[in-house]
N, C-alpha and C positions, 0 to 999 in steps of 0.2 A: 504493500500500500504505499502511494506516495504521501509525503508529509511537508507542508510548506510552513514557513514563517512569515506572517504577512502583517506590514505595517499601514494602518488605516488612519486617515485623518478625519476628525470631526472638525471640519473647518467653520468657524463662525464668524459672522459680518452682520452687524446690525441686529443681532438677536436670532439671525437666521443660520440654519445649517445647509451645507453644499451637499447635495446628492447627486449621483450619476446613475444613468440606465446603461446595464452592461450591452455589448454588441449583441446584435441578433443572431451572429452565426458562432457564438462561443458557449462555454459552459453556464449554465443557469442564465440563458439568453432572455433579455428583457426585464430581468429583475433589477431592483434600484440598488445601489451600494454606497457606502462610504468610500471615497476615493483612496488609493494607495497602491500597494504592490509588493511583491516577492522580497523579501531579504536576500542581498548578496552577502557573501560569507566576509567580503573585505569591508563591510559597512556596519555602522550602528543602526539600529532600528529608526532613530531619529535622523539619520542620514538618507536611508532608505525612503522615508516619508518625504522629506523634503526634494529628493531627486525626483521620486514618482509625480509628486504635484506639479513640479517644474516640466516634466517631459509630457503628462498626460493632460494638463489643464493650463499651462503656462501662467501659475500664480507661485507666490511665495507667502510663507506663513512664519508666525513666530510665536512665543509663550507657548510652546509645548508642553503639556501635561499628561504624564501617562496615566492611562486609566487600567483597571484589572485586565488582564489577559483572559481571553476567551478560546479553550479548546473545543473542536467541534469534527465530528467524524461523519464525512460523506461516504456514500457506499464505495467509491474508490480512492478517497483522498482524505488525509486527516490535516487539518488546519489549526495554527496558532494565530489567533488574530491579535495583535498588538496595538490597540486603539490610543489615539493621542488627541486629546482636545487642544485645539490651536486657534489661533487669530488669524484670519485673512489679513496680510500685509500689504501686499501689492500684486497688480495684475489684473486683468480681466479674464474670468475663467472661460476657456473655450474647450468644448468637448473633442478633444484630439484623439481620444481613444475610448469614447461612449457615444452613444446614440444621442443623447441630450442630457442636460443637466438642469437642477432647479435650486433655487434658495428657497428653504421651507422653515416655518416655525417648528419647533420640537415636538408640540403635539400634533402636527400635521404628519409626521413620520409615519405613523399608524395607517394612514391611507394609501401608502405604497408598499408593493411587495418586495421584500427583501430576503435575501437567503436566511434560512433558519437560524444560522449561527449568529445573527444579529438581534433576535428577540429580546433577550435580557438586556442588551446594551441600549436598544431603543427606549425600553421603559426606564433605565437609569439615566438616561440623557433627559426625556420628558420631565422625570421628577427633579433633577438637578438643574435644568435651565429654565423651568417655568416657575421657579421658585420666585417670590419677591426679592428685589435686590436687598432688602432688609435681613432676608435670612441666608444672605451669603450666594445669591444666584451669580453666576459667572455669564455674562451677557455680551462681552465684548462691544460696548457701544450700543447695545440694543435699547430702544425704546421701551418704557414700561407699558405693558397691555394688561 
């Protein structure tokens, strides 16, 4: 069984999260995902994420905060997701390796079909990012709603 270490970015801008739709001709075609990619042995996970976001979306991020790792087993593959909460720093996101992309409010994540490995992460993000600022919400310049 193949095993992959994958760094993914929860890219936040003005209180919204960037999500991308997977290509129509690959695994989990049409599903939505948080951008990122496979870790190369010569890189740290943070370096992997920064490189992938630049290559696949033409954006830069900062303020990376590691969240809890997620291990998930698909029929032929095991993945360990390494999610990072990060702030969109610069660049206009372009779907260079995706069908399309969207900036959505955390609570809207439930409306999109994500791979099952993301289920708990989505709930964690909604809980964390939808809290009032006075309760420690990290909104990266998002308006109060």
